[in-house]
C-alpha positions as a LaTeX table, in Angstrom:
\begin{tabular}{lrrr}
\hline
Residue & $x$ (\AA) & $y$ (\AA) & $z$ (\AA) \\
\hline
Met1 & 0.00 & 0.00 & 0.00 \\
Val2 & 3.01 & 2.34 & 0.47 \\
Leu3 & 3.63 & 2.21 & $-3.28$ \\
Ile4 & 0.02 & 3.13 & $-4.00$ \\
Lys5 & 0.17 & 6.11 & $-1.63$ \\
Leu6 & 3.36 & 7.32 & $-3.29$ \\
Ala7 & 1.81 & 6.94 & $-6.72$ \\
Phe8 & $-1.16$ & 9.12 & $-5.84$ \\
Lys9 & 0.69 & 11.68 & $-3.77$ \\
Gly10 & 0.36 & 15.06 & $-5.45$ \\
Ser11 & $-2.14$ & 13.78 & $-8.01$ \\
Asn12 & $-4.56$ & 16.44 & $-9.21$ \\
Val13 & $-7.62$ & 14.87 & $-10.77$ \\
Arg14 & $-9.44$ & 18.10 & $-11.53$ \\
Asn15 & $-6.64$ & 19.57 & $-13.62$ \\
Thr16 & $-5.78$ & 16.64 & $-15.83$ \\
Pro17 & $-2.55$ & 17.25 & $-17.79$ \\
Gln18 & $-1.93$ & 16.11 & $-21.30$ \\
Val19 & $-0.82$ & 12.49 & $-21.37$ \\
Arg20 & 0.81 & 10.60 & $-24.21$ \\
Ser21 & $-1.16$ & 8.09 & $-26.25$ \\
Asp22 & $-1.44$ & 4.62 & $-24.68$ \\
Asn23 & 0.61 & 3.05 & $-27.45$ \\
Glu24 & 3.18 & 5.83 & $-27.74$ \\
Ser25 & 6.73 & 5.14 & $-26.74$ \\
Glu26 & 7.65 & 7.16 & $-23.67$ \\
Ile27 & 11.35 & 7.37 & $-24.54$ \\
Ser28 & 12.17 & 7.11 & $-28.22$ \\
Ser29 & 11.44 & 9.89 & $-30.71$ \\
Asp30 & 12.61 & 7.84 & $-33.68$ \\
Pro31 & 9.56 & 7.09 & $-35.87$ \\
Asp32 & 10.81 & 3.67 & $-36.94$ \\
Glu33 & 11.45 & 2.59 & $-33.36$ \\
Lys34 & 8.05 & 3.90 & $-32.27$ \\
Met35 & 6.39 & 1.99 & $-35.12$ \\
Ile36 & 8.05 & $-1.27$ & $-34.02$ \\
Val37 & 7.09 & $-0.74$ & $-30.38$ \\
Glu38 & 3.49 & 0.13 & $-31.26$ \\
Arg39 & 3.02 & $-2.80$ & $-33.64$ \\
Ile40 & 4.38 & $-5.37$ & $-31.18$ \\
Tyr41 & 2.47 & $-3.82$ & $-28.27$ \\
Lys42 & $-0.77$ & $-3.86$ & $-30.28$ \\
Ala43 & $-0.24$ & $-7.48$ & $-31.37$ \\
Val44 & 0.30 & $-8.50$ & $-27.74$ \\
Met45 & $-2.77$ & $-6.58$ & $-26.55$ \\
Glu46 & $-4.90$ & $-8.20$ & $-29.26$ \\
Gln47 & $-3.43$ & $-11.60$ & $-28.38$ \\
Arg48 & $-2.26$ & $-12.19$ & $-31.94$ \\
Leu49 & 1.33 & $-12.51$ & $-30.73$ \\
Ala50 & 1.58 & $-15.45$ & $-28.34$ \\
Pro51 & 3.64 & $-15.45$ & $-25.14$ \\
Asn52 & 7.13 & $-16.96$ & $-25.49$ \\
Thr53 & 7.23 & $-16.18$ & $-29.23$ \\
Lys54 & 10.82 & $-15.52$ & $-30.31$ \\
Leu55 & 11.31 & $-12.05$ & $-31.79$ \\
Ser56 & 14.19 & $-12.68$ & $-34.15$ \\
Glu57 & 16.15 & $-9.52$ & $-34.95$ \\
Ala58 & 16.62 & $-10.65$ & $-38.55$ \\
Ser59 & 12.89 & $-11.31$ & $-38.99$ \\
Leu60 & 11.98 & $-7.95$ & $-37.45$ \\
Cys61 & 14.47 & $-6.13$ & $-39.68$ \\
Thr62 & 12.87 & $-7.74$ & $-42.73$ \\
Thr63 & 9.31 & $-7.18$ & $-41.49$ \\
Phe64 & 9.80 & $-3.48$ & $-40.73$ \\
Gly65 & 12.46 & $-2.68$ & $-43.31$ \\
Val66 & 14.90 & $-1.20$ & $-40.79$ \\
Gly67 & 18.40 & $-1.90$ & $-39.51$ \\
Arg68 & 19.39 & $-3.93$ & $-36.46$ \\
Met69 & 20.17 & $-0.92$ & $-34.25$ \\
Arg70 & 16.60 & 0.40 & $-34.52$ \\
Val71 & 15.21 & $-3.07$ & $-33.82$ \\
Arg72 & 17.48 & $-3.48$ & $-30.80$ \\
Arg73 & 16.50 & $-0.11$ & $-29.35$ \\
Ala74 & 12.81 & $-0.93$ & $-29.85$ \\
Leu75 & 13.28 & $-4.27$ & $-28.10$ \\
Leu76 & 14.97 & $-2.52$ & $-25.17$ \\
Leu77 & 11.95 & $-0.20$ & $-24.86$ \\
Leu78 & 9.55 & $-3.15$ & $-24.95$ \\
Ser79 & 11.64 & $-4.93$ & $-22.34$ \\
Ser80 & 11.53 & $-1.91$ & $-20.03$ \\
Gln81 & 7.72 & $-2.03$ & $-20.28$ \\
Gly82 & 7.58 & $-5.72$ & $-19.37$ \\
Ile83 & 6.19 & $-6.72$ & $-22.77$ \\
Ile84 & 9.18 & $-8.84$ & $-23.78$ \\
Asn85 & 12.07 & $-10.59$ & $-22.05$ \\
Leu86 & 15.65 & $-10.28$ & $-23.25$ \\
His87 & 17.87 & $-13.33$ & $-22.67$ \\
Ser88 & 21.64 & $-13.21$ & $-23.04$ \\
Asn89 & 22.80 & $-15.29$ & $-26.04$ \\
Arg90 & 19.20 & $-16.34$ & $-26.77$ \\
Gly91 & 17.50 & $-13.15$ & $-27.93$ \\
Ala92 & 14.11 & $-11.56$ & $-27.32$ \\
Tyr93 & 10.87 & $-13.36$ & $-26.45$ \\
Val94 & 7.36 & $-12.17$ & $-25.75$ \\
Ala95 & 6.95 & $-12.29$ & $-21.97$ \\
Cys96 & 5.42 & $-15.53$ & $-20.70$ \\
Pro97 & 3.94 & $-15.29$ & $-17.19$ \\
Asp98 & 3.44 & $-18.56$ & $-15.31$ \\
Lys99 & 0.63 & $-19.42$ & $-12.88$ \\
Ser100 & 2.44 & $-17.82$ & $-9.96$ \\
Glu101 & 2.97 & $-14.57$ & $-11.82$ \\
Ala102 & $-0.64$ & $-14.61$ & $-13.01$ \\
Lys103 & $-1.73$ & $-14.73$ & $-9.38$ \\
Asp104 & 0.67 & $-11.92$ & $-8.48$ \\
Val105 & $-0.56$ & $-9.70$ & $-11.33$ \\
Phe106 & $-4.19$ & $-9.98$ & $-10.33$ \\
Glu107 & $-3.31$ & $-9.38$ & $-6.68$ \\
Ala108 & $-1.40$ & $-6.26$ & $-7.75$ \\
Arg109 & $-4.37$ & $-5.03$ & $-9.75$ \\
Met110 & $-6.68$ & $-5.66$ & $-6.80$ \\
Leu111 & $-4.42$ & $-3.41$ & $-4.71$ \\
Phe112 & $-3.75$ & $-0.80$ & $-7.39$ \\
Glu113 & $-6.99$ & $-0.22$ & $-9.31$ \\
Pro114 & $-9.64$ & 0.24 & $-6.59$ \\
Pro115 & $-7.93$ & 3.44 & $-5.28$ \\
Ile116 & $-7.98$ & 4.76 & $-8.86$ \\
Val117 & $-11.75$ & 4.43 & $-9.30$ \\
Lys118 & $-12.31$ & 5.67 & $-5.75$ \\
Leu119 & $-10.26$ & 8.78 & $-6.51$ \\
Leu120 & $-12.10$ & 9.40 & $-9.78$ \\
Ala121 & $-15.52$ & 8.95 & $-8.14$ \\
Lys122 & $-14.66$ & 11.74 & $-5.71$ \\
Asp123 & $-14.49$ & 14.15 & $-8.64$ \\
Pro124 & $-17.20$ & 13.19 & $-11.18$ \\
Ser125 & $-16.57$ & 16.46 & $-13.04$ \\
Asn126 & $-13.14$ & 15.23 & $-14.15$ \\
Glu127 & $-12.79$ & 15.94 & $-17.88$ \\
Gly128 & $-10.99$ & 12.63 & $-18.37$ \\
Leu129 & $-14.26$ & 10.78 & $-17.84$ \\
Val130 & $-15.53$ & 12.07 & $-21.18$ \\
Leu131 & $-12.82$ & 10.02 & $-22.89$ \\
Leu132 & $-13.97$ & 6.94 & $-20.97$ \\
Ser133 & $-17.54$ & 7.37 & $-22.20$ \\
Glu134 & $-16.28$ & 7.66 & $-25.76$ \\
His135 & $-14.11$ & 4.59 & $-25.22$ \\
Ile136 & $-17.07$ & 2.46 & $-24.08$ \\
Ala137 & $-18.93$ & 3.52 & $-27.23$ \\
Leu138 & $-16.00$ & 2.17 & $-29.26$ \\
Glu139 & $-16.12$ & $-1.10$ & $-27.30$ \\
Asn140 & $-19.84$ & $-1.47$ & $-28.03$ \\
Ala141 & $-19.29$ & $-0.77$ & $-31.73$ \\
Ala142 & $-16.53$ & $-3.40$ & $-31.89$ \\
Arg143 & $-18.82$ & $-5.96$ & $-30.24$ \\
Glu144 & $-21.59$ & $-5.19$ & $-32.72$ \\
Lys145 & $-19.16$ & $-5.83$ & $-35.58$ \\
Asn146 & $-17.94$ & $-8.99$ & $-33.81$ \\
Asp147 & $-14.39$ & $-7.67$ & $-34.17$ \\
Arg148 & $-12.72$ & $-9.87$ & $-31.55$ \\
Thr149 & $-9.22$ & $-8.43$ & $-31.76$ \\
Glu150 & $-10.53$ & $-4.87$ & $-31.46$ \\
Val151 & $-12.71$ & $-5.82$ & $-28.49$ \\
Ile152 & $-9.70$ & $-7.38$ & $-26.75$ \\
Arg153 & $-7.55$ & $-4.30$ & $-27.36$ \\
Leu154 & $-10.22$ & $-1.85$ & $-26.25$ \\
Ser155 & $-11.11$ & $-3.89$ & $-23.17$ \\
Gly156 & $-7.56$ & $-3.64$ & $-21.90$ \\
Glu157 & $-7.23$ & 0.02 & $-22.80$ \\
Phe158 & $-10.31$ & 0.96 & $-20.75$ \\
His159 & $-8.33$ & 0.24 & $-17.60$ \\
Val160 & $-5.36$ & 2.21 & $-18.92$ \\
Lys161 & $-7.66$ & 5.18 & $-19.55$ \\
Leu162 & $-8.94$ & 4.97 & $-15.98$ \\
Ala163 & $-5.36$ & 5.55 & $-14.88$ \\
Gln164 & $-4.91$ & 8.27 & $-17.50$ \\
Ala165 & $-7.91$ & 10.13 & $-16.09$ \\
Thr166 & $-6.07$ & 10.61 & $-12.76$ \\
Gly167 & $-3.58$ & 12.86 & $-14.52$ \\
Asn168 & $-0.71$ & 10.99 & $-12.85$ \\
Ser169 & 1.83 & 9.82 & $-15.43$ \\
Phe170 & 3.46 & 7.38 & $-12.99$ \\
Val171 & 0.10 & 5.68 & $-12.31$ \\
Leu172 & $-0.50$ & 5.55 & $-16.07$ \\
Arg173 & 2.81 & 3.79 & $-16.73$ \\
Met174 & 2.21 & 1.24 & $-13.99$ \\
Met175 & $-1.32$ & 0.49 & $-15.17$ \\
Arg176 & $-0.19$ & 0.11 & $-18.76$ \\
Glu177 & 2.32 & $-2.54$ & $-17.70$ \\
Leu178 & $-0.23$ & $-4.37$ & $-15.52$ \\
Val179 & $-2.79$ & $-4.40$ & $-18.34$ \\
Thr180 & $-0.20$ & $-5.67$ & $-20.80$ \\
Arg181 & 0.79 & $-8.46$ & $-18.39$ \\
Thr182 & $-2.88$ & $-9.32$ & $-17.94$ \\
Ser183 & $-3.30$ & $-9.57$ & $-21.71$ \\
Leu184 & $-0.37$ & $-11.99$ & $-21.82$ \\
Ile185 & $-1.91$ & $-14.02$ & $-19.01$ \\
Val186 & $-5.27$ & $-14.20$ & $-20.76$ \\
Gly187 & $-3.42$ & $-15.08$ & $-23.96$ \\
Ile188 & $-1.88$ & $-18.07$ & $-22.18$ \\
Phe189 & $-4.73$ & $-19.22$ & $-19.96$ \\
Gly190 & $-7.81$ & $-17.68$ & $-21.57$ \\
Ser191 & $-10.18$ & $-18.79$ & $-24.30$ \\
Ser192 & $-12.08$ & $-17.01$ & $-27.05$ \\
Asp193 & $-15.03$ & $-16.73$ & $-24.65$ \\
Asn194 & $-13.17$ & $-14.81$ & $-21.93$ \\
Ala195 & $-10.45$ & $-13.02$ & $-23.87$ \\
Ser196 & $-12.01$ & $-9.62$ & $-23.19$ \\
Cys197 & $-13.69$ & $-7.91$ & $-20.28$ \\
Pro198 & $-17.33$ & $-8.99$ & $-19.74$ \\
Glu199 & $-19.90$ & $-6.84$ & $-21.55$ \\
Asp200 & $-21.50$ & $-3.92$ & $-19.65$ \\
Glu201 & $-19.16$ & $-4.14$ & $-16.65$ \\
His202 & $-17.07$ & $-1.19$ & $-17.80$ \\
Ala203 & $-20.21$ & 0.91 & $-18.26$ \\
Lys204 & $-21.38$ & 0.07 & $-14.73$ \\
Ile205 & $-18.02$ & 1.04 & $-13.25$ \\
Leu206 & $-18.06$ & 4.34 & $-15.13$ \\
Asp207 & $-21.66$ & 5.04 & $-14.06$ \\
Ala208 & $-20.68$ & 4.60 & $-10.40$ \\
Ile209 & $-17.76$ & 7.00 & $-10.91$ \\
Lys210 & $-19.94$ & 9.59 & $-12.63$ \\
Thr211 & $-22.58$ & 9.47 & $-9.90$ \\
Gly212 & $-19.92$ & 10.09 & $-7.29$ \\
Asp213 & $-20.28$ & 6.72 & $-5.56$ \\
Pro214 & $-16.76$ & 5.59 & $-4.59$ \\
Glu215 & $-17.91$ & 2.52 & $-2.66$ \\
Ser216 & $-19.95$ & 1.15 & $-5.57$ \\
Ala217 & $-17.16$ & 1.95 & $-8.03$ \\
Val218 & $-14.67$ & 0.01 & $-5.92$ \\
Gln219 & $-17.06$ & $-2.92$ & $-5.44$ \\
Leu220 & $-17.84$ & $-3.13$ & $-9.17$ \\
Leu221 & $-14.16$ & $-2.87$ & $-10.14$ \\
Thr222 & $-13.15$ & $-5.58$ & $-7.65$ \\
Ser223 & $-15.92$ & $-7.89$ & $-8.87$ \\
His224 & $-14.91$ & $-7.15$ & $-12.45$ \\
Leu225 & $-11.29$ & $-8.17$ & $-11.90$ \\
Ala226 & $-12.39$ & $-11.32$ & $-10.04$ \\
His227 & $-14.66$ & $-12.16$ & $-12.98$ \\
Ile228 & $-11.76$ & $-11.95$ & $-15.43$ \\
Gln229 & $-9.44$ & $-14.00$ & $-13.23$ \\
Gly230 & $-12.14$ & $-16.60$ & $-12.56$ \\
Gly231 & $-12.62$ & $-17.15$ & $-16.30$ \\
Leu232 & $-9.05$ & $-18.31$ & $-16.85$ \\
Asp233 & $-8.22$ & $-21.95$ & $-17.53$ \\
Met234 & $-4.85$ & $-22.43$ & $-15.86$ \\
Asp235 & $-4.24$ & $-25.72$ & $-17.70$ \\
Thr236 & $-4.25$ & $-24.34$ & $-21.27$ \\
Arg237 & $-1.61$ & $-22.38$ & $-23.17$ \\
Met238 & $-1.50$ & $-20.37$ & $-26.38$ \\
Gln239 & 1.33 & $-21.71$ & $-28.53$ \\
Pro240 & 4.21 & $-19.49$ & $-29.77$ \\
Gln241 & 4.18 & $-18.46$ & $-33.43$ \\
Asp242 & 6.92 & $-17.96$ & $-35.97$ \\
Asp243 & 5.28 & $-16.00$ & $-38.81$ \\
Leu244 & 6.13 & $-12.53$ & $-37.50$ \\
Ala245 & 5.66 & $-10.84$ & $-40.87$ \\
Ser246 & 1.96 & $-11.70$ & $-41.12$ \\
Ile247 & 1.29 & $-10.99$ & $-37.45$ \\
Leu248 & 3.02 & $-7.60$ & $-37.36$ \\
Ala249 & 2.03 & $-6.38$ & $-40.83$ \\
Pro250 & 0.00 & $-3.12$ & $-40.79$ \\
Ala251 & $-3.77$ & $-3.59$ & $-40.72$ \\
\hline
\end{tabular}
């Protein structure tokens, strides 16, 4: 809980500062490196890129049409965000949480996210909530089109946008990593039926925030996370892939 208190110390919800896009690299200004980071991040979030998939430098150079130095810098950025693991003399692999880490991630989210919605519910006039309403509309549209990969991506990003609405960039970075790890976990232990957040639960959480009801917001968020975790099958695994070009090609 000390970490959570530090994260929120000095946070000003009413005056929300400008925050970078969810998929934008926080370090590199090189457009090629940012493109690589964004494509791999998006593929992980949409669960098209399986955990433990080897990210060959040669394959990435060919796929993106760039040199090894740009690929290596992009991989370092992804590693710093917990999206991939770098192994000496073996290369880069999409992160692959095990059962123990899956448990730890959900426990961390149970500690970290409820204070976020509680804080937001204490200031229903926060301008950041408008973006959340728009985001839920995008989720609903994706469901109507039965666009599974888009639903998966948007479901994860809703939680990132909750953090973004606090105006605290440190909280945003931490939530982005937790959501990415959760996507990996669902990619390993989930199925097509539970790969995204359950329908309507985001809207209910947002309604509780907008009506200024912190207790309900916390209760709904906690139940929501438990619902996601309870839908995982800890005995199944998504298999690594090797066709990086088709997976990471632009939509």
